[in-house]
C-alpha positions in Angstrom: 148.3 -123.1 9.4 146.4 -126.4 8.6 143.1 -124.6 9.3 143.9 -121.9 6.7 145.1 -124.4 4.1 142.0 -126.6 4.7 139.3 -124.0 5.1 140.8 -120.9 3.4 137.9 -120.5 0.8 135.3 -121.0 3.5 136.9 -118.4 5.8 137.0 -115.8 3.0 133.4 -116.6 2.1 132.4 -116.1 5.7 134.4 -112.8 5.8 132.5 -111.5 2.7 129.1 -112.5 4.2 129.9 -111.0 7.6 131.5 -107.9 5.9 128.3 -107.3 3.9 126.2 -107.8 7.0 128.3 -105.3 8.9 128.3 -102.7 6.1 124.5 -103.2 5.8 124.3 -102.2 9.5 126.6 -99.2 8.8 124.1 -98.1 6.1 121.1 -98.6 8.3 122.6 -96.7 11.2 125.6 -94.5 10.4 124.6 -93.4 6.8 121.1 -92.7 8.2 122.8 -90.3 10.6 124.7 -88.5 8.0 121.7 -88.2 5.7 119.3 -87.4 8.5 120.2 -83.7 8.6 119.5 -83.3 4.9 116.2 -85.2 5.0 115.2 -83.7 8.4 115.6 -80.2 7.1 113.3 -80.9 4.2 116.0 -80.2 1.6 116.0 -83.7 0.1 113.7 -86.7 0.1 114.6 -90.2 1.4 114.8 -91.4 -2.2 117.3 -88.6 -3.2 119.3 -89.5 0.0 119.6 -93.1 -1.2 120.7 -92.1 -4.7 123.3 -89.6 -3.3 124.6 -92.2 -0.9 124.8 -94.8 -3.7 127.1 -92.6 -5.8 129.2 -90.8 -3.2 129.6 -93.5 -0.5 131.1 -95.6 -3.3 133.4 -92.8 -4.4 134.6 -92.1 -0.8 135.2 -95.7 -0.1 137.1 -96.3 -3.3 139.1 -93.0 -3.5 139.9 -92.2 0.2 139.0 -95.3 2.3 142.4 -97.0 2.5 144.0 -95.0 5.4 141.5 -95.8 8.1 141.2 -99.4 6.9 144.8 -99.9 7.8 144.2 -98.6 11.3 141.3 -101.0 11.9 143.3 -103.9 10.4 146.7 -103.5 12.1 146.6 -100.5 14.5 144.4 -101.6 17.3 146.0 -105.0 18.3 149.5 -106.4 18.2 149.4 -109.7 16.3 153.0 -110.7 17.2 152.0 -113.2 20.0 150.0 -115.3 17.5 152.4 -115.3 14.6 152.5 -119.1 14.9 148.7 -119.3 15.1 147.3 -117.0 12.4 143.9 -118.7 12.5 143.4 -117.1 15.9 143.4 -113.7 14.2 141.1 -114.9 11.4 138.6 -116.2 13.9 138.9 -112.9 15.8 138.3 -110.7 12.9 135.3 -112.7 11.7 133.9 -112.6 15.3 134.4 -108.9 15.5 132.5 -108.3 12.2 129.6 -110.5 13.3 129.4 -109.0 16.8 129.4 -105.4 15.5 126.8 -106.3 12.8 124.4 -107.9 15.3 124.5 -105.0 17.6 124.0 -102.5 14.8 120.9 -104.4 13.7 119.5 -104.3 17.2 120.2 -100.6 17.6 118.8 -99.7 14.2 115.6 -101.5 14.9 115.2 -99.3 17.9 116.1 -96.1 16.1 119.3 -95.6 18.2 122.1 -93.7 16.4 124.9 -95.7 17.9 128.5 -95.5 16.7 129.7 -98.2 14.2 133.2 -97.2 15.1 132.5 -97.9 18.8 131.0 -101.2 17.7 133.9 -102.6 15.6 136.7 -101.2 17.9 135.0 -102.7 21.0 134.5 -106.0 19.2 138.2 -106.2 18.1 139.3 -105.4 21.6 136.9 -107.9 23.0 138.3 -110.7 20.8 141.9 -109.7 21.5 141.4 -109.9 25.3 139.6 -113.3 25.0 141.8 -114.8 22.3 145.3 -113.4 22.9 145.4 -111.5 26.2 145.3 -108.0 27.6 148.8 -107.3 26.4 147.8 -107.7 22.8 145.7 -104.6 22.8 147.5 -101.4 21.8 146.1 -99.4 24.7 147.9 -96.2 23.6 146.1 -96.4 20.2 142.8 -97.1 21.9 143.4 -94.0 24.0 143.9 -91.9 20.9 140.7 -93.3 19.4 138.7 -92.7 22.6 140.1 -89.1 22.7 139.0 -88.6 19.2 135.4 -89.6 20.2 135.4 -86.6 22.6 137.3 -84.2 20.4 135.4 -85.0 17.1 131.9 -84.0 18.2 133.3 -80.9 19.9 135.1 -80.0 16.7 132.1 -80.8 14.5 129.8 -78.8 16.9 132.2 -75.8 16.9 132.5 -75.6 13.1 128.7 -75.9 12.8 128.2 -73.2 15.4 130.6 -70.9 13.6 129.0 -71.5 10.2 125.5 -70.9 11.7 126.7 -67.6 13.2 128.3 -66.5 9.9 125.0 -67.2 8.1 123.1 -65.2 10.6 125.6 -62.2 10.3 126.1 -62.3 6.6 122.6 -63.3 5.4 119.8 -63.4 8.0 120.5 -60.1 9.8 121.0 -58.0 6.6 118.5 -55.5 5.1 117.8 -57.9 2.2 118.4 -61.5 3.4 117.3 -63.1 0.1 119.8 -61.1 -2.0 122.5 -61.7 0.6 121.8 -65.5 0.4 122.1 -65.5 -3.4 125.3 -63.5 -3.1 127.0 -65.6 -0.4 125.5 -69.0 -1.4 128.1 -69.9 -4.1 130.9 -69.0 -1.7 129.5 -71.5 0.9 129.2 -74.1 -1.9 132.9 -73.4 -2.9 133.9 -74.2 0.7 132.2 -77.6 0.5 134.0 -78.5 -2.7 137.4 -77.1 -1.6 137.5 -78.6 1.9 136.5 -82.1 0.8 138.7 -82.1 -2.3 141.7 -80.7 -0.4 141.8 -83.2 2.5 141.1 -86.0 0.0 144.1 -85.0 -2.1 146.3 -83.7 0.6 148.1 -87.0 1.5 147.8 -88.4 -2.0 145.5 -91.2 -3.0 148.2 -93.8 -2.4 146.3 -97.0 -3.2 145.3 -95.4 -6.6 149.0 -94.6 -7.2 148.2 -90.8 -7.2 150.6 -88.8 -5.0 150.2 -85.0 -5.4 152.5 -82.3 -3.8 150.9 -79.9 -1.3 150.8 -77.0 -3.8 149.3 -79.3 -6.5 146.7 -80.5 -4.0 145.7 -76.8 -3.1 145.5 -76.0 -6.8 143.4 -79.0 -7.7 141.1 -78.4 -4.6 140.6 -74.8 -5.7 139.7 -75.8 -9.2 137.2 -78.4 -7.9 135.8 -75.9 -5.4 135.3 -73.3 -8.2 133.6 -75.9 -10.4 131.2 -76.9 -7.6 130.6 -73.2 -6.8 129.7 -72.5 -10.5 127.2 -75.4 -10.5 125.8 -74.0 -7.2 125.5 -70.5 -8.7 123.6 -71.8 -11.7 121.1 -73.5 -9.4 120.8 -70.6 -6.9 120.2 -67.9 -9.6 117.0 -69.7 -10.7 115.4 -69.3 -7.3 112.8 -66.5 -6.9 111.2 -64.8 -3.9 108.1 -66.6 -2.5 106.2 -63.7 -1.0 103.3 -65.8 0.2 105.7 -68.1 2.2 107.6 -65.1 3.5 104.4 -63.8 5.1 104.2 -66.9 7.2 108.0 -67.2 7.9 110.2 -64.2 7.3 113.2 -66.3 6.0 111.2 -68.8 3.8 112.8 -67.5 0.6 116.3 -67.6 2.1 115.7 -71.2 3.1 114.8 -72.0 -0.5 118.3 -70.7 -1.5 119.9 -73.3 0.8 117.9 -76.2 -0.5 120.2 -76.8 -3.6 123.2 -76.0 -1.4 122.1 -78.9 0.8 122.5 -81.2 -2.2 126.2 -80.4 -2.2 126.7 -80.9 1.5 124.8 -84.2 1.4 127.1 -85.4 -1.4 130.1 -84.2 0.6 128.9 -85.9 3.8 128.3 -89.2 1.9 131.8 -89.0 0.4 133.3 -88.2 3.8 131.4 -91.1 5.4 132.4 -93.6 2.8 136.1 -92.5 3.2 136.1 -93.1 6.9 133.4 -95.6 8.0 133.6 -98.1 5.2 136.8 -99.2 7.1 134.7 -100.4 10.0 133.1 -103.0 7.8 136.0 -104.0 5.5 139.0 -103.6 7.7 138.6 -107.0 9.4 137.6 -108.5 6.1 140.8 -107.2 4.6 142.8 -108.8 7.4 141.1 -112.2 6.8 141.7 -112.0 3.1 145.3 -111.0 3.5 146.0 -113.8 6.0 144.5 -116.5 3.8 146.2 -115.2 0.6 149.6 -115.1 2.3 149.2 -118.6 3.8 149.0 -117.2 7.3 151.9 -114.7 7.4 150.6 -112.3 10.1 153.3 -109.7 9.7 153.1 -109.4 5.9 152.2 -106.0 4.6 149.4 -106.6 2.1 147.8 -104.4 -0.5 144.1 -103.6 0.1 142.2 -104.9 -2.9 139.8 -102.4 -4.5 137.0 -105.0 -4.6 136.9 -105.1 -0.8 136.3 -101.3 -0.6 133.6 -101.5 -3.4 131.9 -104.4 -1.5 131.7 -102.2 1.6 130.2 -99.4 -0.5 127.5 -101.7 -1.8 126.5 -103.0 1.6 126.3 -99.5 3.0 123.9 -98.4 0.3 121.6 -101.4 0.7 121.5 -100.8 4.4 120.4 -97.2 4.0 117.8 -98.1 1.4 116.2 -100.9 3.4 116.4 -99.9 7.0 117.8 -96.4 7.5 114.5 -94.5 8.0 114.2 -95.1 11.8 117.6 -93.6 12.7 117.2 -90.9 10.1 114.1 -89.7 11.9 116.0 -89.5 15.2 118.9 -87.4 14.0 116.8 -85.3 11.5 114.0 -84.2 13.7 114.2 -85.2 17.4 117.4 -83.4 18.6 116.5 -79.9 17.3 114.3 -78.4 14.7 116.3 -78.3 11.4 115.8 -75.9 8.4 118.0 -75.9 5.3 120.3 -73.2 6.7 120.8 -75.2 9.9 121.0 -78.5 8.1 123.6 -77.0 5.7 125.8 -75.8 8.6 125.5 -79.2 10.5 126.2 -81.3 7.4 129.1 -79.1 6.1 130.7 -79.1 9.6 130.3 -82.9 9.9 131.7 -83.6 6.4 134.8 -81.4 7.0 135.5 -83.1 10.4 135.1 -86.6 9.0 137.3 -86.2 6.0 140.0 -84.5 8.1 139.9 -87.5 10.4 140.0 -90.1 7.6 143.1 -88.4 6.2 144.9 -88.8 9.5 143.8 -92.5 9.7 141.8 -91.9 12.9 138.6 -94.0 13.0 136.4 -91.3 14.5 132.7 -91.8 15.1 130.6 -90.2 12.3 127.6 -90.5 14.7 129.4 -88.4 17.3 130.4 -85.8 14.8 126.9 -85.6 13.2 125.2 -85.3 16.6 127.8 -82.8 17.8 127.2 -80.7 14.6 123.4 -80.8 15.1 123.9 -79.7 18.7 126.2 -76.9 17.6 123.5 -75.6 15.2 120.9 -75.8 18.0 123.2 -74.0 20.5 123.5 -71.1 18.0 119.8 -70.5 19.0 120.3 -71.2 22.7 120.3 -74.3 24.9 116.5 -74.4 24.9 116.5 -75.3 21.2 118.0 -78.7 22.0 116.0 -81.7 23.4 118.3 -82.8 26.1 116.3 -86.0 26.8 117.0 -87.2 23.3 120.7 -86.3 23.7 120.8 -88.2 27.0 119.3 -91.3 25.4 121.8 -91.2 22.5 124.8 -90.9 24.9 123.6 -93.9 27.0 123.4 -96.0 23.7 127.0 -94.9 22.9 128.3 -96.0 26.3 126.8 -99.5 26.2 128.0 -100.1 22.6 131.7 -100.8 23.5 131.1 -103.5 26.2 128.3 -105.1 24.2 130.5 -105.3 21.1 133.4 -106.8 23.1 131.3 -109.5 24.9 129.6 -110.6 21.7 132.9 -110.8 19.9 134.4 -113.0 22.6 131.4 -115.3 22.4 131.5 -115.6 18.6 135.3 -116.1 18.7 135.0 -119.1 20.9 132.2 -120.4 18.7 134.2 -120.1 15.5 137.3 -121.6 17.1 135.3 -124.6 18.3 133.8 -125.1 14.8 137.1 -125.0 12.8 139.9 -125.8 15.2 
């Protein structure tokens, strides 16, 4: 307790600095993943990706980011053994933030699309084992999270595969693919708006004091979906056939129809990412802030201040703008060749999976989902359309992330403990 009373302001300041560093890493790595499909397909430029992320990552963090933040703060470890020594939890959360941030910076510099969720969960577990003991880790919760890392890419890949097959049947294999694309395009855009709005509203935006019933959520999501579809229809109807391009590639004009549609999926994916992965950066910061403000009451149930979510959104956008291009290149062009139709399917599938996960409070890996969705799109053309060597390298980087995060967190924990205690 004396440590908190004496160094409370310093500890919160360190939390803010480490939290910004961590969310910068999330922007450089994870947001680069989610924007990589849109940029890699040629639908949007890097500058447009940064602008979209700036708006919709903020919105996702502020409107729907609270559920997963609670899981990262309180769901992974049991703080009961250290009720009398709350500074242990503060040092641990700070160490976890710094450890995950350092690993993300290393991975991003190499262009590896690692999982920020792996990084922070591994770091929190590493601190808990080193600072409290093996029994402090809620292994059943860890098991659920690990299971989600397997289930989520499969689910994202399956949805992407189904979307790609539907586009092939309803549009590409028809007598007039261009007219079919203009007919079905607004319906696909409606799905983007409806799915993301529905799962955001479904459980109520509790920290904004907005709690809608299930029928009201469906109604609101339908209205939002129709509004988004109308905007999509206005953009799509202006697109004309490019006969010169069609001579080189039969579906060139069809792909042009999907370019404005990719804007909607990019916005949806940025919102989905902000709602789920901002928790990786600000969850431990929220724990530090709550402990200092309460004078060290570990068990106290604290409200999540909106400024912490907004701080996370800011760090994410800066990370994408300054260092996201390397990972964007990996996800956008090295796994499989992406076009706007393929990019749309992958991004829509990934966004739907991420938002569903964030509503259930499950900190899934956006990286896994994005890679799974891109693989699903590639598999729709056959296994030969995927570069398995690139996939193998990505999976190896995923495997080493957990132990590296844990070891670094343990080292930083003992360092901080030595400095302050």
